[in-house]
Biopython code that builds the backbone (N, CA, C, O; Angstrom):
import numpy as np
from Bio.PDB.StructureBuilder import StructureBuilder

atoms = [
    (1, "MET", "N", (-76.743, 9.444, 63.652)),
    (1, "MET", "CA", (-77.791, 10.244, 62.989)),
    (1, "MET", "C", (-77.489, 11.495, 62.489)),
    (1, "MET", "O", (-76.827, 12.159, 63.286)),
    (2, "ASP", "N", (-77.727, 12.011, 61.517)),
    (2, "ASP", "CA", (-77.574, 13.173, 60.953)),
    (2, "ASP", "C", (-77.977, 14.423, 61.696)),
    (2, "ASP", "O", (-78.214, 14.471, 62.903)),
    (3, "SER", "N", (-78.029, 15.417, 60.855)),
    (3, "SER", "CA", (-78.100, 16.575, 61.646)),
    (3, "SER", "C", (-79.402, 16.601, 60.179)),
    (3, "SER", "O", (-79.353, 15.905, 59.165)),
    (4, "VAL", "N", (-80.846, 18.012, 60.678)),
    (4, "VAL", "CA", (-81.908, 17.428, 59.811)),
    (4, "VAL", "C", (-81.636, 18.786, 59.021)),
    (4, "VAL", "O", (-82.500, 19.284, 58.299)),
    (5, "ARG", "N", (-80.206, 19.425, 59.232)),
    (5, "ARG", "CA", (-79.793, 20.676, 57.869)),
    (5, "ARG", "C", (-78.363, 19.578, 57.163)),
    (5, "ARG", "O", (-77.391, 20.215, 56.757)),
    (6, "LYS", "N", (-78.326, 18.712, 57.101)),
    (6, "LYS", "CA", (-77.832, 17.360, 56.341)),
    (6, "LYS", "C", (-78.658, 16.293, 55.888)),
    (6, "LYS", "O", (-78.454, 15.551, 54.927)),
    (7, "ALA", "N", (-79.412, 16.296, 56.517)),
    (7, "ALA", "CA", (-80.891, 16.039, 55.950)),
    (7, "ALA", "C", (-81.642, 15.958, 55.023)),
    (7, "ALA", "O", (-82.246, 15.015, 54.512)),
    (8, "LEU", "N", (-81.546, 17.573, 54.714)),
    (8, "LEU", "CA", (-82.556, 18.763, 53.996)),
    (8, "LEU", "C", (-81.660, 18.527, 52.739)),
    (8, "LEU", "O", (-82.150, 18.167, 51.668)),
    (9, "ARG", "N", (-80.045, 18.792, 52.955)),
    (9, "ARG", "CA", (-79.230, 18.709, 52.146)),
    (9, "ARG", "C", (-79.835, 17.566, 50.938)),
    (9, "ARG", "O", (-80.228, 17.790, 49.793)),
    (10, "SER", "N", (-79.738, 16.351, 51.654)),
    (10, "SER", "CA", (-79.629, 14.745, 50.984)),
    (10, "SER", "C", (-80.887, 15.000, 50.223)),
    (10, "SER", "O", (-80.866, 14.587, 49.064)),
    (11, "GLY", "N", (-81.928, 15.565, 50.606)),
    (11, "GLY", "CA", (-83.186, 14.919, 50.193)),
    (11, "GLY", "C", (-83.674, 14.156, 51.154)),
    (11, "GLY", "O", (-84.434, 13.469, 50.471)),
    (12, "ASP", "N", (-83.850, 13.608, 52.678)),
    (12, "ASP", "CA", (-83.883, 12.498, 53.524)),
    (12, "ASP", "C", (-85.243, 12.857, 54.139)),
    (12, "ASP", "O", (-86.098, 12.065, 54.536)),
    (13, "VAL", "N", (-85.297, 14.625, 54.144)),
    (13, "VAL", "CA", (-86.202, 15.650, 54.815)),
    (13, "VAL", "C", (-86.622, 16.449, 54.401)),
    (13, "VAL", "O", (-85.775, 17.220, 53.951)),
    (14, "GLU", "N", (-87.762, 16.809, 54.252)),
    (14, "GLU", "CA", (-88.253, 17.939, 53.299)),
    (14, "GLU", "C", (-89.033, 19.385, 53.788)),
    (14, "GLU", "O", (-89.610, 19.241, 54.866)),
    (15, "LYS", "N", (-89.122, 20.394, 53.348)),
    (15, "LYS", "CA", (-89.511, 21.306, 54.368)),
    (15, "LYS", "C", (-90.483, 22.301, 53.738)),
    (15, "LYS", "O", (-90.091, 23.064, 52.856)),
    (16, "ASP", "N", (-91.850, 22.307, 54.210)),
    (16, "ASP", "CA", (-92.867, 22.455, 53.237)),
    (16, "ASP", "C", (-92.714, 24.405, 53.617)),
    (16, "ASP", "O", (-91.855, 25.030, 54.238)),
    (17, "SER", "N", (-93.938, 24.837, 52.928)),
    (17, "SER", "CA", (-94.314, 26.575, 52.958)),
    (17, "SER", "C", (-94.618, 26.909, 54.741)),
    (17, "SER", "O", (-94.634, 28.105, 55.031)),
    (18, "TYR", "N", (-94.801, 26.118, 55.645)),
    (18, "TYR", "CA", (-95.532, 26.473, 56.566)),
    (18, "TYR", "C", (-94.013, 26.663, 57.802)),
    (18, "TYR", "O", (-93.788, 27.396, 58.766)),
    (19, "GLY", "N", (-93.166, 25.433, 57.010)),
    (19, "GLY", "CA", (-91.576, 24.823, 57.797)),
    (19, "GLY", "C", (-91.786, 24.055, 58.813)),
    (19, "GLY", "O", (-91.261, 24.122, 59.924)),
    (20, "ARG", "N", (-92.847, 23.050, 58.284)),
    (20, "ARG", "CA", (-93.116, 21.863, 58.928)),
    (20, "ARG", "C", (-92.151, 21.191, 58.606)),
    (20, "ARG", "O", (-91.407, 21.902, 57.931)),
    (21, "LEU", "N", (-91.649, 19.930, 58.755)),
    (21, "LEU", "CA", (-90.594, 18.639, 58.092)),
    (21, "LEU", "C", (-90.963, 17.424, 58.611)),
    (21, "LEU", "O", (-91.337, 16.861, 59.640)),
    (22, "SER", "N", (-90.530, 17.165, 56.737)),
    (22, "SER", "CA", (-91.295, 15.617, 57.116)),
    (22, "SER", "C", (-90.373, 14.246, 56.216)),
    (22, "SER", "O", (-89.634, 14.493, 55.263)),
    (23, "CYS", "N", (-90.654, 12.591, 56.847)),
    (23, "CYS", "CA", (-89.908, 12.509, 55.836)),
    (23, "CYS", "C", (-90.042, 12.597, 54.475)),
    (23, "CYS", "O", (-91.159, 12.922, 54.071)),
    (24, "THR", "N", (-89.394, 12.439, 53.865)),
    (24, "THR", "CA", (-89.019, 12.230, 52.403)),
    (24, "THR", "C", (-89.541, 10.702, 51.865)),
    (24, "THR", "O", (-89.776, 10.615, 50.660)),
    (25, "ASP", "N", (-89.718, 9.583, 52.649)),
    (25, "ASP", "CA", (-89.981, 7.956, 52.236)),
    (25, "ASP", "C", (-91.105, 7.671, 53.115)),
    (25, "ASP", "O", (-91.395, 6.475, 53.130)),
    (26, "CYS", "N", (-91.808, 8.405, 53.837)),
    (26, "CYS", "CA", (-92.778, 8.175, 54.394)),
    (26, "CYS", "C", (-93.803, 8.965, 53.910)),
    (26, "CYS", "O", (-94.865, 8.575, 53.424)),
    (27, "GLY", "N", (-93.272, 10.544, 54.137)),
    (27, "GLY", "CA", (-94.172, 11.491, 53.924)),
    (27, "GLY", "C", (-95.402, 12.033, 55.286)),
    (27, "GLY", "O", (-96.505, 12.567, 55.401)),
    (28, "GLU", "N", (-94.257, 11.436, 56.141)),
    (28, "GLU", "CA", (-95.153, 11.737, 57.551)),
    (28, "GLU", "C", (-94.311, 12.897, 57.910)),
    (28, "GLU", "O", (-93.427, 13.284, 57.145)),
    (29, "GLU", "N", (-94.632, 13.659, 59.425)),
    (29, "GLU", "CA", (-94.603, 15.430, 59.452)),
    (29, "GLU", "C", (-93.457, 14.691, 60.789)),
    (29, "GLU", "O", (-93.610, 13.542, 61.203)),
    (30, "LEU", "N", (-92.520, 15.496, 61.213)),
    (30, "LEU", "CA", (-91.479, 14.645, 61.656)),
    (30, "LEU", "C", (-92.272, 15.437, 63.419)),
    (30, "LEU", "O", (-92.859, 16.495, 63.646)),
    (31, "GLY", "N", (-91.805, 14.062, 64.447)),
    (31, "GLY", "CA", (-92.363, 14.371, 65.628)),
    (31, "GLY", "C", (-91.223, 15.385, 66.284)),
    (31, "GLY", "O", (-90.722, 16.201, 65.510)),
    (32, "THR", "N", (-90.699, 15.379, 67.942)),
    (32, "THR", "CA", (-89.706, 16.253, 69.088)),
    (32, "THR", "C", (-89.493, 15.150, 69.624)),
    (32, "THR", "O", (-90.613, 14.660, 69.766)),
    (33, "GLU", "N", (-88.812, 14.513, 69.978)),
    (33, "GLU", "CA", (-88.045, 14.372, 71.335)),
    (33, "GLU", "C", (-87.476, 15.245, 71.560)),
    (33, "GLU", "O", (-86.951, 15.776, 70.582)),
    (34, "ASN", "N", (-87.276, 15.805, 72.730)),
    (34, "ASN", "CA", (-86.892, 16.801, 73.811)),
    (34, "ASN", "C", (-86.178, 16.032, 74.840)),
    (34, "ASN", "O", (-86.937, 15.191, 75.322)),
    (35, "ASP", "N", (-85.123, 16.008, 75.304)),
    (35, "ASP", "CA", (-83.863, 15.220, 76.333)),
    (35, "ASP", "C", (-83.463, 16.794, 77.078)),
    (35, "ASP", "O", (-82.616, 17.414, 76.436)),
    (36, "PRO", "N", (-83.934, 17.431, 78.236)),
    (36, "PRO", "CA", (-83.316, 18.612, 78.885)),
    (36, "PRO", "C", (-82.406, 18.034, 79.362)),
    (36, "PRO", "O", (-82.318, 18.738, 80.368)),
    (37, "ASP", "N", (-81.533, 17.222, 79.494)),
    (37, "ASP", "CA", (-80.163, 16.994, 79.489)),
    (37, "ASP", "C", (-79.045, 17.081, 78.555)),
    (37, "ASP", "O", (-77.915, 16.695, 78.854)),
    (38, "GLU", "N", (-79.400, 17.664, 77.251)),
    (38, "GLU", "CA", (-79.245, 17.447, 76.249)),
    (38, "GLU", "C", (-79.088, 18.566, 74.974)),
    (38, "GLU", "O", (-80.202, 18.690, 74.465)),
    (39, "VAL", "N", (-78.015, 19.479, 74.237)),
    (39, "VAL", "CA", (-78.809, 20.278, 73.701)),
    (39, "VAL", "C", (-79.226, 20.132, 72.121)),
    (39, "VAL", "O", (-78.717, 19.497, 71.198)),
    (40, "GLY", "N", (-80.182, 20.848, 72.193)),
    (40, "GLY", "CA", (-81.008, 20.444, 71.008)),
    (40, "GLY", "C", (-82.189, 19.994, 70.864)),
    (40, "GLY", "O", (-82.984, 20.570, 71.607)),
    (41, "LYS", "N", (-82.706, 19.087, 70.122)),
    (41, "LYS", "CA", (-83.712, 18.525, 69.996)),
    (41, "LYS", "C", (-83.930, 17.418, 68.651)),
    (41, "LYS", "O", (-83.534, 17.624, 67.504)),
    (42, "VAL", "N", (-84.710, 16.138, 69.167)),
    (42, "VAL", "CA", (-84.193, 15.176, 68.066)),
    (42, "VAL", "C", (-85.656, 15.041, 67.825)),
    (42, "VAL", "O", (-86.467, 14.953, 68.747)),
    (43, "ARG", "N", (-86.147, 15.020, 65.889)),
    (43, "ARG", "CA", (-86.462, 14.728, 65.277)),
    (43, "ARG", "C", (-86.677, 13.339, 64.625)),
    (43, "ARG", "O", (-85.910, 12.694, 63.911)),
    (44, "VAL", "N", (-88.725, 12.866, 65.339)),
    (44, "VAL", "CA", (-87.962, 11.594, 64.423)),
    (44, "VAL", "C", (-89.683, 11.650, 63.962)),
    (44, "VAL", "O", (-90.702, 12.237, 64.325)),
    (45, "CYS", "N", (-89.167, 10.401, 62.689)),
    (45, "CYS", "CA", (-90.258, 9.919, 61.900)),
    (45, "CYS", "C", (-91.811, 9.153, 62.449)),
    (45, "CYS", "O", (-91.937, 7.933, 62.337)),
    (46, "PRO", "N", (-92.413, 9.615, 62.764)),
    (46, "PRO", "CA", (-93.473, 8.850, 63.331)),
    (46, "PRO", "C", (-93.592, 7.060, 62.867)),
    (46, "PRO", "O", (-93.988, 6.205, 63.659)),
    (47, "SER", "N", (-93.207, 6.802, 61.597)),
    (47, "SER", "CA", (-93.554, 5.800, 60.619)),
    (47, "SER", "C", (-92.383, 4.880, 60.809)),
    (47, "SER", "O", (-92.173, 3.979, 61.621)),
    (48, "CYS", "N", (-91.673, 5.386, 59.801)),
    (48, "CYS", "CA", (-90.202, 4.747, 59.415)),
    (48, "CYS", "C", (-88.893, 5.035, 61.653)),
    (48, "CYS", "O", (-87.836, 4.459, 61.910)),
    (49, "GLY", "N", (-89.390, 5.692, 62.271)),
    (49, "GLY", "CA", (-88.325, 5.322, 63.379)),
    (49, "GLY", "C", (-86.878, 5.972, 63.167)),
    (49, "GLY", "O", (-85.973, 6.079, 63.994)),
    (50, "SER", "N", (-86.908, 6.335, 61.967)),
    (50, "SER", "CA", (-85.695, 8.038, 61.472)),
    (50, "SER", "C", (-85.859, 8.639, 62.130)),
    (50, "SER", "O", (-86.962, 9.027, 62.515)),
    (51, "LYS", "N", (-84.348, 9.084, 62.682)),
    (51, "LYS", "CA", (-84.178, 10.211, 63.968)),
    (51, "LYS", "C", (-82.948, 11.417, 63.229)),
    (51, "LYS", "O", (-81.868, 11.139, 62.709)),
    (52, "TRP", "N", (-83.316, 12.207, 63.338)),
    (52, "TRP", "CA", (-82.203, 13.546, 62.930)),
    (52, "TRP", "C", (-82.587, 14.291, 64.112)),
    (52, "TRP", "O", (-83.712, 14.286, 64.612)),
    (53, "LYS", "N", (-81.014, 15.288, 64.754)),
    (53, "LYS", "CA", (-80.890, 15.547, 65.363)),
    (53, "LYS", "C", (-80.557, 17.478, 64.681)),
    (53, "LYS", "O", (-79.637, 17.939, 64.005)),
    (54, "GLU", "N", (-81.852, 18.143, 65.305)),
    (54, "GLU", "CA", (-81.851, 19.674, 65.388)),
    (54, "GLU", "C", (-81.379, 20.827, 66.957)),
    (54, "GLU", "O", (-81.975, 21.113, 67.995)),
    (55, "LEU", "N", (-79.877, 21.237, 66.305)),
    (55, "LEU", "CA", (-79.509, 22.050, 66.816)),
    (55, "LEU", "C", (-80.627, 23.396, 66.922)),
    (55, "LEU", "O", (-81.620, 23.741, 66.281)),
    (56, "SER", "N", (-79.852, 23.944, 68.125)),
    (56, "SER", "CA", (-81.117, 25.100, 68.147)),
    (56, "SER", "C", (-79.887, 26.761, 67.756)),
    (56, "SER", "O", (-80.377, 27.887, 67.674)),
]
sb = StructureBuilder()
sb.init_structure("model")
sb.init_model(0)
sb.init_chain("A")
sb.init_seg("    ")
for serial, (resi, resn, name, xyz) in enumerate(atoms, 1):
    if name == "N":
        sb.init_residue(resn, " ", resi, " ")
    sb.init_atom(name, np.array(xyz, "f"), 0.0, 1.0, " ", f" {name:<3s}", serial, name[0])
structure = sb.get_structure()
């Protein structure tokens, strides 16, 4: 699982002018999975199921 920053640089994820992240393959806005036992959160595309880790 890549980080959100790495995905932004490679073009897998794009950010709009409001700061929302979306998957470039599907065009869908990314959802969030929060695990209280881990640092950061996981951003997930609801269409294709791709996941990226976002560190806070």
